[in-house]
C-alpha positions, 0 to 999 in steps of 0.5 A: 426226428426232423430231416433238415434240408440240404444246403442250397449252395453246395448240396451238403446234407450236414446242415444244422439249425442256428436260431431262425437260420439253417447253416451249412458247416462245409461252405458256411452258407446260411439261409432262413428256416421259413421261406422268405415272404415275397418282397413285392414292392409297390412302385411309387411314381411321383410328379415333379413336386413329389406328389404320389401319382395313381392310376386315373389321376389327372395331371398338368404338363409343366414344360413344353414337350416336343413330340419326337418324329413330329413338329407338334408340341405339348404345351405347358398347362395341358391337362391330361386326365385318366392316366395309367402308370406303367413300368419303363423310362416313361412312367405315364401312359395317357391320351392327350386331346388333339394329339392322341395316345402317348407316354410321358415322364412323371418329372414333367407333370404335376398332379392336378 
């Protein structure tokens, strides 16, 4: 006879099967019989107009962006090639000619 797993919530050994679930009669906890497939969600980054961005794309800046700690400005229409998507508040890691490496928010660019 199969040995059923103990309840992960209360460690009770009195679990039983109910369809695709295991159920604990002591604490009423239910969990799936098969381990949950890892729900790795792909993060989708979109530009200001809703186009999906990918690593290596080229984008164009749609708004003058002041560079924090500097008097420089990234002008409207500046084309940025070979972007990398990253996690965090600023979605795009890139290198801008004449300025250098920086991070941009996807809401201020459009796909070129």
